[in-house]
All heavy atoms as TSV, in Angstrom:
chain	resi	resn	atom	element	x	y	z
A	1	MET	N	N	27.650	-110.400	-34.206
A	1	MET	CA	C	26.210	-110.299	-34.026
A	1	MET	C	C	25.868	-109.770	-32.622
A	1	MET	O	O	24.999	-108.947	-32.470
A	1	MET	CB	C	25.583	-111.668	-34.280
A	1	MET	CG	C	24.099	-111.659	-34.208
A	1	MET	SD	S	23.414	-110.789	-35.621
A	1	MET	CE	C	21.793	-111.380	-35.639
A	2	GLU	N	N	26.574	-110.273	-31.618
A	2	GLU	CA	C	26.321	-109.847	-30.250
A	2	GLU	C	C	26.596	-108.354	-30.083
A	2	GLU	O	O	25.849	-107.648	-29.409
A	2	GLU	CB	C	27.192	-110.647	-29.285
A	2	GLU	CG	C	26.946	-110.306	-27.838
A	2	GLU	CD	C	27.811	-111.115	-26.899
A	2	GLU	OE1	O	28.246	-112.223	-27.269
A	2	GLU	OE2	O	28.062	-110.627	-25.794
A	3	HIS	N	N	27.655	-107.875	-30.728
A	3	HIS	CA	C	27.994	-106.456	-30.661
A	3	HIS	C	C	26.870	-105.611	-31.270
A	3	HIS	O	O	26.512	-104.558	-30.728
A	3	HIS	CB	C	29.314	-106.189	-31.383
A	3	HIS	CG	C	29.675	-104.752	-31.427
A	3	HIS	ND1	N	30.016	-104.028	-30.305
A	3	HIS	CD2	C	29.718	-103.876	-32.459
A	3	HIS	CE1	C	30.266	-102.779	-30.642
A	3	HIS	NE2	N	30.089	-102.655	-31.944
A	4	LEU	N	N	26.307	-106.059	-32.368
A	4	LEU	CA	C	25.222	-105.341	-33.027
A	4	LEU	C	C	23.989	-105.277	-32.123
A	4	LEU	O	O	23.362	-104.220	-32.000
A	4	LEU	CB	C	24.858	-106.019	-34.354
A	4	LEU	CG	C	23.740	-105.381	-35.162
A	4	LEU	CD1	C	24.113	-103.959	-35.574
A	4	LEU	CD2	C	23.445	-106.202	-36.386
A	5	LEU	N	N	23.674	-106.353	-31.464
A	5	LEU	CA	C	22.535	-106.396	-30.548
A	5	LEU	C	C	22.743	-105.437	-29.378
A	5	LEU	O	O	21.844	-104.659	-29.040
A	5	LEU	CB	C	22.312	-107.814	-30.030
A	5	LEU	CG	C	21.138	-108.013	-29.076
A	5	LEU	CD1	C	19.824	-107.614	-29.731
A	5	LEU	CD2	C	21.079	-109.450	-28.608
A	6	LYS	N	N	23.926	-105.458	-28.788
A	6	LYS	CA	C	24.223	-104.539	-27.677
A	6	LYS	C	C	24.127	-103.094	-28.131
A	6	LYS	O	O	23.618	-102.233	-27.411
A	6	LYS	CB	C	25.609	-104.819	-27.105
A	6	LYS	CG	C	25.680	-106.052	-26.260
A	6	LYS	CD	C	27.069	-106.241	-25.695
A	6	LYS	CE	C	27.147	-107.498	-24.860
A	6	LYS	NZ	N	28.475	-107.685	-24.271
A	7	SER	N	N	24.599	-102.825	-29.332
A	7	SER	CA	C	24.542	-101.475	-29.882
A	7	SER	C	C	23.096	-101.025	-30.077
A	7	SER	O	O	22.737	-99.884	-29.749
A	7	SER	CB	C	25.299	-101.432	-31.208
A	7	SER	OG	O	25.199	-100.171	-31.797
A	8	LYS	N	N	22.264	-101.892	-30.603
A	8	LYS	CA	C	20.846	-101.562	-30.822
A	8	LYS	C	C	20.124	-101.338	-29.500
A	8	LYS	O	O	19.287	-100.440	-29.382
A	8	LYS	CB	C	20.141	-102.673	-31.623
A	8	LYS	CG	C	20.549	-102.732	-33.053
A	8	LYS	CD	C	20.099	-101.486	-33.782
A	8	LYS	CE	C	20.467	-101.533	-35.236
A	8	LYS	NZ	N	20.155	-100.296	-35.929
A	9	ILE	N	N	20.433	-102.136	-28.520
A	9	ILE	CA	C	19.831	-101.969	-27.195
A	9	ILE	C	C	20.237	-100.628	-26.606
A	9	ILE	O	O	19.402	-99.888	-26.072
A	9	ILE	CB	C	20.215	-103.133	-26.252
A	9	ILE	CG1	C	19.518	-104.412	-26.701
A	9	ILE	CG2	C	19.858	-102.807	-24.806
A	9	ILE	CD1	C	19.994	-105.663	-25.995
A	10	GLN	N	N	21.514	-100.285	-26.728
A	10	GLN	CA	C	21.993	-99.009	-26.197
A	10	GLN	C	C	21.332	-97.841	-26.924
A	10	GLN	O	O	20.976	-96.839	-26.303
A	10	GLN	CB	C	23.520	-98.921	-26.301
A	10	GLN	CG	C	24.098	-97.701	-25.638
A	10	GLN	CD	C	23.745	-97.580	-24.160
A	10	GLN	OE1	O	23.570	-98.574	-23.462
A	10	GLN	NE2	N	23.603	-96.368	-23.690
A	11	GLN	N	N	21.169	-97.952	-28.238
A	11	GLN	CA	C	20.497	-96.903	-29.013
A	11	GLN	C	C	19.054	-96.736	-28.553
A	11	GLN	O	O	18.562	-95.614	-28.408
A	11	GLN	CB	C	20.533	-97.227	-30.507
A	11	GLN	CG	C	21.879	-97.051	-31.137
A	11	GLN	CD	C	21.888	-97.508	-32.590
A	11	GLN	OE1	O	20.910	-98.029	-33.107
A	11	GLN	NE2	N	23.020	-97.322	-33.246
A	12	LYS	N	N	18.363	-97.842	-28.325
A	12	LYS	CA	C	16.971	-97.808	-27.867
A	12	LYS	C	C	16.883	-97.170	-26.483
A	12	LYS	O	O	16.016	-96.334	-26.222
A	12	LYS	CB	C	16.401	-99.224	-27.850
A	12	LYS	CG	C	14.996	-99.353	-27.350
A	12	LYS	CD	C	13.990	-98.888	-28.348
A	12	LYS	CE	C	12.588	-99.175	-27.837
A	12	LYS	NZ	N	11.590	-99.089	-28.849
A	13	ARG	N	N	17.800	-97.536	-25.588
A	13	ARG	CA	C	17.831	-96.953	-24.244
A	13	ARG	C	C	18.030	-95.445	-24.332
A	13	ARG	O	O	17.340	-94.674	-23.676
A	13	ARG	CB	C	18.943	-97.574	-23.395
A	13	ARG	CG	C	18.644	-98.984	-22.926
A	13	ARG	CD	C	19.731	-99.534	-22.006
A	13	ARG	NE	N	19.509	-98.984	-20.669
A	13	ARG	CZ	C	20.310	-98.101	-20.076
A	13	ARG	NH1	N	21.391	-97.673	-20.645
A	13	ARG	NH2	N	20.016	-97.659	-18.868
A	14	GLN	N	N	18.985	-95.014	-25.153
A	14	GLN	CA	C	19.286	-93.594	-25.285
A	14	GLN	C	C	18.085	-92.839	-25.841
A	14	GLN	O	O	17.752	-91.748	-25.376
A	14	GLN	CB	C	20.512	-93.382	-26.189
A	14	GLN	CG	C	21.008	-91.966	-26.190
A	14	GLN	CD	C	21.432	-91.480	-24.819
A	14	GLN	OE1	O	22.044	-92.208	-24.045
A	14	GLN	NE2	N	21.100	-90.246	-24.502
A	15	TYR	N	N	17.417	-93.407	-26.824
A	15	TYR	CA	C	16.221	-92.800	-27.414
A	15	TYR	C	C	15.142	-92.601	-26.347
A	15	TYR	O	O	14.558	-91.525	-26.230
A	15	TYR	CB	C	15.696	-93.683	-28.553
A	15	TYR	CG	C	14.361	-93.265	-29.080
A	15	TYR	CD1	C	14.255	-92.222	-30.006
A	15	TYR	CD2	C	13.192	-93.894	-28.660
A	15	TYR	CE1	C	13.021	-91.828	-30.502
A	15	TYR	CE2	C	11.957	-93.507	-29.147
A	15	TYR	CZ	C	11.876	-92.473	-30.068
A	15	TYR	OH	O	10.646	-92.080	-30.546
A	16	LEU	N	N	14.880	-93.639	-25.572
A	16	LEU	CA	C	13.839	-93.565	-24.546
A	16	LEU	C	C	14.218	-92.577	-23.447
A	16	LEU	O	O	13.367	-91.820	-22.969
A	16	LEU	CB	C	13.576	-94.952	-23.952
A	16	LEU	CG	C	12.931	-95.951	-24.907
A	16	LEU	CD1	C	12.950	-97.347	-24.310
A	16	LEU	CD2	C	11.528	-95.531	-25.271
A	17	ILE	N	N	15.483	-92.566	-23.056
A	17	ILE	CA	C	15.946	-91.618	-22.039
A	17	ILE	C	C	15.724	-90.189	-22.525
A	17	ILE	O	O	15.209	-89.343	-21.787
A	17	ILE	CB	C	17.426	-91.874	-21.679
A	17	ILE	CG1	C	17.537	-93.162	-20.855
A	17	ILE	CG2	C	18.022	-90.695	-20.914
A	17	ILE	CD1	C	18.962	-93.663	-20.658
A	18	GLU	N	N	16.080	-89.911	-23.760
A	18	GLU	CA	C	15.894	-88.566	-24.313
A	18	GLU	C	C	14.412	-88.176	-24.336
A	18	GLU	O	O	14.047	-87.054	-23.992
A	18	GLU	CB	C	16.495	-88.476	-25.710
A	18	GLU	CG	C	18.007	-88.500	-25.698
A	18	GLU	CD	C	18.626	-88.604	-27.082
A	18	GLU	OE1	O	17.911	-88.442	-28.090
A	18	GLU	OE2	O	19.843	-88.841	-27.152
A	19	LYS	N	N	13.565	-89.095	-24.740
A	19	LYS	CA	C	12.121	-88.821	-24.778
A	19	LYS	C	C	11.570	-88.566	-23.376
A	19	LYS	O	O	10.749	-87.667	-23.172
A	19	LYS	CB	C	11.362	-89.984	-25.428
A	19	LYS	CG	C	11.585	-90.111	-26.905
A	19	LYS	CD	C	10.975	-88.929	-27.615
A	19	LYS	CE	C	10.946	-89.138	-29.099
A	19	LYS	NZ	N	10.292	-88.051	-29.810
A	20	LEU	N	N	11.993	-89.357	-22.412
A	20	LEU	CA	C	11.512	-89.178	-21.041
A	20	LEU	C	C	12.003	-87.857	-20.456
A	20	LEU	O	O	11.244	-87.163	-19.778
A	20	LEU	CB	C	11.934	-90.358	-20.167
A	20	LEU	CG	C	11.196	-91.673	-20.464
A	20	LEU	CD1	C	11.879	-92.843	-19.776
A	20	LEU	CD2	C	9.733	-91.578	-20.067
A	21	ILE	N	N	13.243	-87.491	-20.733
A	21	ILE	CA	C	13.764	-86.214	-20.250
A	21	ILE	C	C	12.960	-85.066	-20.850
A	21	ILE	O	O	12.600	-84.120	-20.149
A	21	ILE	CB	C	15.272	-86.083	-20.561
A	21	ILE	CG1	C	16.056	-87.020	-19.645
A	21	ILE	CG2	C	15.741	-84.641	-20.394
A	21	ILE	CD1	C	17.536	-87.128	-19.977
A	22	LYS	N	N	12.643	-85.160	-22.129
A	22	LYS	CA	C	11.844	-84.113	-22.782
A	22	LYS	C	C	10.451	-83.998	-22.156
A	22	LYS	O	O	9.847	-82.935	-22.177
A	22	LYS	CB	C	11.728	-84.372	-24.279
A	22	LYS	CG	C	12.993	-84.046	-25.022
A	22	LYS	CD	C	12.845	-84.282	-26.510
A	22	LYS	CE	C	14.159	-83.988	-27.209
A	22	LYS	NZ	N	14.078	-84.252	-28.652
A	23	SER	N	N	9.957	-85.092	-21.614
A	23	SER	CA	C	8.645	-85.055	-20.974
A	23	SER	C	C	8.740	-84.674	-19.495
A	23	SER	O	O	7.738	-84.669	-18.786
A	23	SER	CB	C	7.924	-86.390	-21.140
A	23	SER	OG	O	8.547	-87.393	-20.388
A	24	GLY	N	N	9.965	-84.378	-19.018
A	24	GLY	CA	C	10.136	-83.899	-17.649
A	24	GLY	C	C	10.535	-84.938	-16.629
A	24	GLY	O	O	10.570	-84.662	-15.435
A	25	ILE	N	N	10.840	-86.130	-17.066
A	25	ILE	CA	C	11.225	-87.195	-16.140
A	25	ILE	C	C	12.739	-87.366	-16.198
A	25	ILE	O	O	13.304	-87.643	-17.256
A	25	ILE	CB	C	10.517	-88.518	-16.491
A	25	ILE	CG1	C	9.013	-88.339	-16.376
A	25	ILE	CG2	C	11.015	-89.646	-15.592
A	25	ILE	CD1	C	8.212	-89.495	-16.913
A	26	TYR	N	N	13.390	-87.178	-15.060
A	26	TYR	CA	C	14.845	-87.308	-14.979
A	26	TYR	C	C	15.256	-88.484	-14.104
A	26	TYR	O	O	16.260	-89.114	-14.344
A	26	TYR	CB	C	15.466	-86.027	-14.417
A	26	TYR	CG	C	15.117	-84.820	-15.237
A	26	TYR	CD1	C	14.025	-84.024	-14.923
A	26	TYR	CD2	C	15.868	-84.499	-16.358
A	26	TYR	CE1	C	13.693	-82.926	-15.695
A	26	TYR	CE2	C	15.546	-83.406	-17.140
A	26	TYR	CZ	C	14.455	-82.621	-16.801
A	26	TYR	OH	O	14.125	-81.538	-17.576
A	27	LYS	N	N	14.468	-88.702	-13.068
A	27	LYS	CA	C	14.702	-89.837	-12.190
A	27	LYS	C	C	13.411	-90.147	-11.453
A	27	LYS	O	O	12.495	-89.341	-11.392
A	27	LYS	CB	C	15.862	-89.589	-11.237
A	27	LYS	CG	C	15.635	-88.585	-10.148
A	27	LYS	CD	C	16.908	-88.469	-9.311
A	27	LYS	CE	C	16.670	-87.686	-8.052
A	27	LYS	NZ	N	17.855	-87.641	-7.209
A	28	LYS	N	N	13.355	-91.338	-10.911
A	28	LYS	CA	C	12.172	-91.785	-10.177
A	28	LYS	C	C	12.646	-92.748	-9.102
A	28	LYS	O	O	13.532	-93.563	-9.352
A	28	LYS	CB	C	11.221	-92.485	-11.155
A	28	LYS	CG	C	9.820	-92.633	-10.658
A	28	LYS	CD	C	8.940	-93.139	-11.794
A	28	LYS	CE	C	7.496	-93.056	-11.436
A	28	LYS	NZ	N	6.657	-93.526	-12.531
A	29	ASN	N	N	12.079	-92.610	-7.936
A	29	ASN	CA	C	12.483	-93.448	-6.798
A	29	ASN	C	C	13.993	-93.371	-6.566
A	29	ASN	O	O	14.651	-94.382	-6.316
A	29	ASN	CB	C	12.048	-94.900	-7.007
A	29	ASN	CG	C	10.552	-95.034	-7.109
A	29	ASN	OD1	O	9.802	-94.291	-6.494
A	29	ASN	ND2	N	10.098	-95.979	-7.913
A	30	ASN	N	N	14.529	-92.154	-6.672
A	30	ASN	CA	C	15.961	-91.888	-6.464
A	30	ASN	C	C	16.874	-92.651	-7.417
A	30	ASN	O	O	18.035	-92.906	-7.107
A	30	ASN	CB	C	16.376	-92.164	-5.016
A	30	ASN	CG	C	15.795	-91.137	-4.080
A	30	ASN	OD1	O	15.659	-89.970	-4.434
A	30	ASN	ND2	N	15.436	-91.557	-2.884
A	31	LYS	N	N	16.356	-93.061	-8.578
A	31	LYS	CA	C	17.157	-93.737	-9.601
A	31	LYS	C	C	17.138	-92.902	-10.866
A	31	LYS	O	O	16.081	-92.616	-11.409
A	31	LYS	CB	C	16.587	-95.120	-9.909
A	31	LYS	CG	C	17.260	-96.246	-9.201
A	31	LYS	CD	C	16.680	-97.560	-9.617
A	31	LYS	CE	C	17.641	-98.327	-10.475
A	31	LYS	NZ	N	17.175	-99.672	-10.768
A	32	HIS	N	N	18.305	-92.505	-11.341
A	32	HIS	CA	C	18.409	-91.757	-12.589
A	32	HIS	C	C	18.083	-92.678	-13.759
A	32	HIS	O	O	18.276	-93.889	-13.687
A	32	HIS	CB	C	19.817	-91.185	-12.756
A	32	HIS	CG	C	20.124	-90.110	-11.771
A	32	HIS	ND1	N	19.786	-88.801	-11.977
A	32	HIS	CD2	C	20.724	-90.151	-10.563
A	32	HIS	CE1	C	20.168	-88.076	-10.945
A	32	HIS	NE2	N	20.734	-88.869	-10.057
A	33	LEU	N	N	17.608	-92.083	-14.840
A	33	LEU	CA	C	17.185	-92.871	-16.002
A	33	LEU	C	C	18.280	-93.784	-16.531
A	33	LEU	O	O	18.002	-94.909	-16.960
A	33	LEU	CB	C	16.699	-91.952	-17.122
A	33	LEU	CG	C	15.446	-91.130	-16.827
A	33	LEU	CD1	C	15.105	-90.253	-18.025
A	33	LEU	CD2	C	14.269	-92.017	-16.474
A	34	TYR	N	N	19.520	-93.322	-16.525
A	34	TYR	CA	C	20.596	-94.152	-17.065
A	34	TYR	C	C	20.836	-95.419	-16.241
A	34	TYR	O	O	21.486	-96.362	-16.703
A	34	TYR	CB	C	21.900	-93.353	-17.218
A	34	TYR	CG	C	22.535	-92.918	-15.932
A	34	TYR	CD1	C	23.409	-93.760	-15.246
A	34	TYR	CD2	C	22.279	-91.667	-15.387
A	34	TYR	CE1	C	23.993	-93.371	-14.059
A	34	TYR	CE2	C	22.867	-91.256	-14.206
A	34	TYR	CZ	C	23.717	-92.113	-13.545
A	34	TYR	OH	O	24.302	-91.728	-12.369
A	35	GLU	N	N	20.258	-95.476	-15.039
A	35	GLU	CA	C	20.382	-96.660	-14.189
A	35	GLU	C	C	19.274	-97.676	-14.460
A	35	GLU	O	O	19.348	-98.808	-13.988
A	35	GLU	CB	C	20.330	-96.275	-12.713
A	35	GLU	CG	C	21.451	-95.358	-12.272
A	35	GLU	CD	C	21.287	-94.916	-10.839
A	35	GLU	OE1	O	20.470	-93.998	-10.591
A	35	GLU	OE2	O	21.977	-95.503	-9.978
A	36	TRP	N	N	18.250	-97.264	-15.198
A	36	TRP	CA	C	17.099	-98.127	-15.459
A	36	TRP	C	C	17.415	-99.174	-16.526
A	36	TRP	O	O	18.236	-98.962	-17.400
A	36	TRP	CB	C	15.924	-97.299	-15.943
A	36	TRP	CG	C	15.352	-96.352	-14.945
A	36	TRP	CD1	C	15.921	-95.889	-13.801
A	36	TRP	CD2	C	14.088	-95.709	-15.025
A	36	TRP	NE1	N	15.087	-95.010	-13.165
A	36	TRP	CE2	C	13.951	-94.879	-13.898
A	36	TRP	CE3	C	13.050	-95.738	-15.946
A	36	TRP	CZ2	C	12.816	-94.111	-13.667
A	36	TRP	CZ3	C	11.922	-94.976	-15.717
A	36	TRP	CH2	C	11.813	-94.175	-14.579
A	37	THR	N	N	16.696	-100.271	-16.458
A	37	THR	CA	C	16.807	-101.287	-17.504
A	37	THR	C	C	15.991	-100.826	-18.715
A	37	THR	O	O	15.144	-99.919	-18.614
A	37	THR	CB	C	16.234	-102.634	-17.038
A	37	THR	OG1	O	14.827	-102.492	-16.800
A	37	THR	CG2	C	16.940	-103.137	-15.780
A	38	LEU	N	N	16.235	-101.459	-19.833
A	38	LEU	CA	C	15.471	-101.155	-21.036
A	38	LEU	C	C	13.981	-101.391	-20.782
A	38	LEU	O	O	13.140	-100.580	-21.180
A	38	LEU	CB	C	15.959	-101.989	-22.220
A	38	LEU	CG	C	15.199	-101.816	-23.534
A	38	LEU	CD1	C	15.227	-100.366	-23.997
A	38	LEU	CD2	C	15.763	-102.735	-24.595
A	39	SER	N	N	13.652	-102.451	-20.107
A	39	SER	CA	C	12.243	-102.752	-19.801
A	39	SER	C	C	11.602	-101.659	-18.959
A	39	SER	O	O	10.455	-101.262	-19.209
A	39	SER	CB	C	12.123	-104.089	-19.069
A	39	SER	OG	O	12.583	-105.135	-19.866
A	40	ASP	N	N	12.323	-101.171	-17.963
A	40	ASP	CA	C	11.810	-100.084	-17.122
A	40	ASP	C	C	11.573	-98.830	-17.942
A	40	ASP	O	O	10.549	-98.160	-17.791
A	40	ASP	CB	C	12.784	-99.756	-15.988
A	40	ASP	CG	C	12.889	-100.860	-14.951
A	40	ASP	OD1	O	11.938	-101.665	-14.831
A	40	ASP	OD2	O	13.924	-100.909	-14.267
A	41	LEU	N	N	12.521	-98.507	-18.814
A	41	LEU	CA	C	12.394	-97.324	-19.663
A	41	LEU	C	C	11.203	-97.448	-20.601
A	41	LEU	O	O	10.431	-96.500	-20.773
A	41	LEU	CB	C	13.674	-97.105	-20.472
A	41	LEU	CG	C	14.902	-96.700	-19.668
A	41	LEU	CD1	C	16.159	-96.848	-20.516
A	41	LEU	CD2	C	14.761	-95.277	-19.149
A	42	GLU	N	N	11.036	-98.620	-21.200
A	42	GLU	CA	C	9.904	-98.846	-22.114
A	42	GLU	C	C	8.573	-98.723	-21.381
A	42	GLU	O	O	7.633	-98.102	-21.875
A	42	GLU	CB	C	10.015	-100.222	-22.772
A	42	GLU	CG	C	11.119	-100.307	-23.786
A	42	GLU	CD	C	11.324	-101.703	-24.334
A	42	GLU	OE1	O	11.130	-102.700	-23.597
A	42	GLU	OE2	O	11.700	-101.797	-25.508
A	43	ARG	N	N	8.501	-99.286	-20.194
A	43	ARG	CA	C	7.276	-99.240	-19.404
A	43	ARG	C	C	6.923	-97.795	-19.045
A	43	ARG	O	O	5.779	-97.355	-19.190
A	43	ARG	CB	C	7.444	-100.093	-18.147
A	43	ARG	CG	C	6.207	-100.359	-17.371
A	43	ARG	CD	C	6.372	-101.365	-16.232
A	43	ARG	NE	N	7.725	-101.677	-15.791
A	43	ARG	CZ	C	8.416	-102.764	-16.163
A	43	ARG	NH1	N	7.893	-103.646	-16.980
A	43	ARG	NH2	N	9.639	-102.975	-15.700
A	44	GLU	N	N	7.905	-97.027	-18.614
A	44	GLU	CA	C	7.668	-95.633	-18.242
A	44	GLU	C	C	7.278	-94.799	-19.464
A	44	GLU	O	O	6.391	-93.960	-19.394
A	44	GLU	CB	C	8.909	-95.046	-17.563
A	44	GLU	CG	C	8.694	-93.674	-16.994
A	44	GLU	CD	C	7.736	-93.644	-15.811
A	44	GLU	OE1	O	7.525	-94.691	-15.156
A	44	GLU	OE2	O	7.193	-92.557	-15.533
A	45	TYR	N	N	7.939	-95.046	-20.578
A	45	TYR	CA	C	7.639	-94.307	-21.802
A	45	TYR	C	C	6.202	-94.585	-22.262
A	45	TYR	O	O	5.474	-93.665	-22.631
A	45	TYR	CB	C	8.632	-94.665	-22.903
A	45	TYR	CG	C	8.391	-93.917	-24.180
A	45	TYR	CD1	C	8.640	-92.545	-24.261
A	45	TYR	CD2	C	7.916	-94.554	-25.310
A	45	TYR	CE1	C	8.409	-91.837	-25.430
A	45	TYR	CE2	C	7.698	-93.864	-26.482
A	45	TYR	CZ	C	7.940	-92.506	-26.539
A	45	TYR	OH	O	7.705	-91.818	-27.699
A	46	LYS	N	N	5.790	-95.833	-22.203
A	46	LYS	CA	C	4.413	-96.181	-22.574
A	46	LYS	C	C	3.419	-95.512	-21.634
A	46	LYS	O	O	2.367	-95.040	-22.061
A	46	LYS	CB	C	4.214	-97.698	-22.564
A	46	LYS	CG	C	4.855	-98.371	-23.737
A	46	LYS	CD	C	4.694	-99.873	-23.683
A	46	LYS	CE	C	5.459	-100.516	-24.818
A	46	LYS	NZ	N	5.432	-101.975	-24.769
A	47	SER	N	N	3.751	-95.448	-20.363
A	47	SER	CA	C	2.891	-94.793	-19.386
A	47	SER	C	C	2.750	-93.302	-19.704
A	47	SER	O	O	1.655	-92.746	-19.669
A	47	SER	CB	C	3.463	-94.989	-17.989
A	47	SER	OG	O	2.744	-94.258	-17.037
A	48	VAL	N	N	3.866	-92.666	-20.021
A	48	VAL	CA	C	3.859	-91.236	-20.363
A	48	VAL	C	C	3.043	-91.016	-21.639
A	48	VAL	O	O	2.231	-90.099	-21.707
A	48	VAL	CB	C	5.301	-90.698	-20.525
A	48	VAL	CG1	C	5.324	-89.331	-21.164
A	48	VAL	CG2	C	5.994	-90.673	-19.182
A	49	GLU	N	N	3.259	-91.865	-22.633
A	49	GLU	CA	C	2.513	-91.755	-23.894
A	49	GLU	C	C	1.010	-91.880	-23.650
A	49	GLU	O	O	0.227	-91.126	-24.206
A	49	GLU	CB	C	2.956	-92.846	-24.871
A	49	GLU	CG	C	4.017	-92.441	-25.810
A	49	GLU	CD	C	4.201	-93.471	-26.910
A	49	GLU	OE1	O	3.928	-94.670	-26.701
A	49	GLU	OE2	O	4.612	-93.067	-27.988
A	50	ASN	N	N	0.618	-92.843	-22.845
A	50	ASN	CA	C	-0.802	-93.041	-22.550
A	50	ASN	C	C	-1.401	-91.848	-21.847
A	50	ASN	O	O	-2.520	-91.449	-22.138
A	50	ASN	CB	C	-1.017	-94.311	-21.711
A	50	ASN	CG	C	-0.820	-95.560	-22.514
A	50	ASN	OD1	O	-0.920	-95.568	-23.746
A	50	ASN	ND2	N	-0.523	-96.658	-21.839
A	51	ASN	N	N	-0.662	-91.264	-20.921
A	51	ASN	CA	C	-1.148	-90.097	-20.202
A	51	ASN	C	C	-1.312	-88.913	-21.134
A	51	ASN	O	O	-2.251	-88.128	-21.002
A	51	ASN	CB	C	-0.234	-89.733	-19.042
A	51	ASN	CG	C	-0.371	-90.700	-17.887
A	51	ASN	OD1	O	-1.399	-91.342	-17.714
A	51	ASN	ND2	N	0.668	-90.801	-17.088
A	52	LEU	N	N	-0.403	-88.739	-22.076
A	52	LEU	CA	C	-0.506	-87.626	-23.023
A	52	LEU	C	C	-1.667	-87.823	-23.979
A	52	LEU	O	O	-2.313	-86.865	-24.395
A	52	LEU	CB	C	0.802	-87.496	-23.814
A	52	LEU	CG	C	2.009	-87.028	-23.022
A	52	LEU	CD1	C	3.253	-87.026	-23.900
A	52	LEU	CD2	C	1.786	-85.639	-22.431
A	53	THR	N	N	-1.958	-89.063	-24.331
A	53	THR	CA	C	-3.045	-89.389	-25.243
A	53	THR	C	C	-4.397	-89.050	-24.631
A	53	THR	O	O	-5.297	-88.578	-25.313
A	53	THR	CB	C	-3.013	-90.892	-25.608
A	53	THR	OG1	O	-1.738	-91.178	-26.184
A	53	THR	CG2	C	-4.092	-91.236	-26.603
A	54	PHE	N	N	-4.539	-89.276	-23.332
A	54	PHE	CA	C	-5.830	-89.058	-22.668
A	54	PHE	C	C	-6.078	-87.624	-22.256
A	54	PHE	O	O	-7.150	-87.279	-21.807
A	54	PHE	CB	C	-5.963	-89.980	-21.452
A	54	PHE	CG	C	-6.081	-91.422	-21.836
A	54	PHE	CD1	C	-5.116	-92.338	-21.460
A	54	PHE	CD2	C	-7.158	-91.871	-22.603
A	54	PHE	CE1	C	-5.225	-93.670	-21.819
A	54	PHE	CE2	C	-7.261	-93.211	-22.971
A	54	PHE	CZ	C	-6.294	-94.106	-22.577
A	55	LYS	N	N	-5.104	-86.748	-22.374
A	55	LYS	CA	C	-5.276	-85.352	-21.965
A	55	LYS	C	C	-5.902	-84.536	-23.044
A	55	LYS	O	O	-5.911	-84.731	-24.166
A	55	LYS	CB	C	-3.929	-84.739	-21.549
A	55	LYS	CG	C	-3.478	-85.291	-20.223
A	55	LYS	CD	C	-2.238	-84.583	-19.763
A	55	LYS	CE	C	-1.838	-85.097	-18.397
A	55	LYS	NZ	N	-0.681	-84.459	-17.887
């Protein structure tokens, strides 16, 4: 079960990283996306989504 959870988390991280890269974000505050936590990636992705919605 633990392996499945880790796998799902990694898949979610990879998905968010790919989406952020497509939107032009590669790193922030000298930290590459792959160094970010899942929470950081989700927060940034939601921010990007909100900005695109309001344009």
